[in-house]
C-alpha positions as a Markdown table, in Angstrom:
| # | Residue | x | y | z |
|---|---|---|---|---|
| 1 | Met | -29.9 | -33.8 | -61.3 |
| 2 | Gln | -29.3 | -32.7 | -64.7 |
| 3 | Ile | -25.7 | -34.2 | -64.7 |
| 4 | Gln | -26.9 | -37.3 | -63.2 |
| 5 | Gln | -29.5 | -37.5 | -66.0 |
| 6 | Ala | -26.9 | -36.8 | -68.7 |
| 7 | Leu | -24.5 | -39.5 | -67.2 |
| 8 | Asp | -27.4 | -41.9 | -67.2 |
| 9 | Ile | -28.1 | -41.2 | -70.7 |
| 10 | Val | -24.5 | -41.7 | -71.8 |
| 11 | Arg | -24.4 | -44.9 | -69.8 |
| 12 | Val | -27.7 | -46.4 | -70.9 |
| 13 | Val | -27.2 | -45.4 | -74.7 |
| 14 | Gly | -23.5 | -46.6 | -74.6 |
| 15 | Asn | -24.4 | -49.8 | -73.0 |
| 16 | His | -27.1 | -50.7 | -75.5 |
| 17 | Ala | -24.5 | -49.8 | -78.3 |
| 18 | Val | -21.8 | -52.1 | -77.3 |
| 19 | His | -23.6 | -55.2 | -75.9 |
| 20 | Pro | -23.4 | -58.1 | -76.5 |
| 21 | Gly | -19.8 | -57.0 | -77.1 |
| 22 | Lys | -20.0 | -55.4 | -80.7 |
| 23 | Ile | -20.0 | -51.7 | -81.3 |
| 24 | Asp | -22.9 | -50.8 | -83.6 |
| 25 | Leu | -21.1 | -48.7 | -86.4 |
| 26 | Lys | -24.7 | -48.0 | -88.1 |
| 27 | Asp | -25.6 | -45.8 | -85.1 |
| 28 | Asp | -27.0 | -42.6 | -86.7 |
| 29 | Lys | -25.1 | -39.2 | -86.8 |
| 30 | Ala | -27.6 | -37.3 | -84.7 |
| 31 | Thr | -27.4 | -39.8 | -81.8 |
| 32 | Val | -23.4 | -39.5 | -81.8 |
| 33 | Val | -23.6 | -35.8 | -81.9 |
| 34 | Arg | -26.1 | -35.5 | -79.0 |
| 35 | Leu | -24.1 | -37.8 | -76.8 |
| 36 | Leu | -21.0 | -36.0 | -77.5 |
| 37 | Glu | -22.9 | -32.7 | -76.6 |
| 38 | Leu | -23.9 | -34.4 | -73.3 |
| 39 | Val | -20.2 | -35.4 | -72.6 |
| 40 | Asn | -19.3 | -31.7 | -73.3 |
| 41 | Leu | -21.8 | -30.6 | -70.9 |
| 42 | Ile | -20.7 | -32.9 | -68.2 |
| 43 | Ala | -17.2 | -31.9 | -68.6 |
| 44 | Glu | -18.0 | -28.1 | -68.6 |
| 45 | Gln | -20.2 | -28.2 | -65.3 |
| 46 | Met | -18.1 | -30.7 | -63.5 |
| 47 | Ile | -14.5 | -29.6 | -64.4 |
| 48 | Ser | -14.5 | -26.2 | -66.3 |
| 49 | Gln | -16.8 | -24.1 | -64.5 |
| 50 | Pro | -15.5 | -25.1 | -61.0 |
| 51 | Lys | -11.8 | -24.3 | -62.1 |
| 52 | His | -13.1 | -20.8 | -63.3 |
| 53 | Val | -15.0 | -20.0 | -60.2 |
| 54 | Lys | -12.1 | -21.1 | -58.1 |
| 55 | Ala | -9.4 | -19.2 | -60.2 |
| 56 | Met | -11.7 | -15.9 | -59.8 |
| 57 | Phe | -12.0 | -16.6 | -56.0 |
| 58 | Asp | -8.6 | -17.2 | -55.7 |
| 59 | Ser | -7.8 | -13.6 | -57.2 |
| 60 | Leu | -9.9 | -11.9 | -54.7 |
| 61 | Pro | -7.9 | -9.8 | -52.4 |
| 62 | Asp | -6.6 | -11.9 | -49.4 |
| 63 | Glu | -8.6 | -10.0 | -46.7 |
| 64 | Gln | -11.9 | -10.3 | -48.5 |
| 65 | Arg | -11.3 | -14.0 | -49.2 |
| 66 | Gln | -10.3 | -14.8 | -45.7 |
| 67 | Gln | -13.6 | -13.0 | -44.4 |
| 68 | Ile | -15.6 | -15.1 | -46.7 |
| 69 | Glu | -13.8 | -18.3 | -45.5 |
| 70 | Arg | -14.4 | -17.3 | -41.9 |
| 71 | Arg | -18.1 | -16.6 | -42.5 |
| 72 | Asp | -18.4 | -20.0 | -44.2 |
| 73 | Lys | -16.7 | -21.8 | -41.3 |
| 74 | Ser | -19.0 | -20.1 | -38.8 |
| 75 | Ser | -22.0 | -21.0 | -40.8 |
| 76 | Asp | -20.9 | -24.7 | -41.0 |
| 77 | Thr | -21.1 | -24.9 | -37.2 |
| 78 | Lys | -24.6 | -23.6 | -37.0 |
């Protein structure tokens, strides 16, 4: 929900900034900084964090990782 709202904010503010086909170079610095913070938040949660978690999971010993994967498969069928 939080990422969806962040994406909506970036989309709505971005659409208002460029329609009707002109970029408003008078946008205030605070708005631009906040939008960039949202883009960074989106990238962190959707790209960086999953990569870090996957790398850590992949570094677990094979036997423990396989046990977890078997557990997950069995819970998927319930």
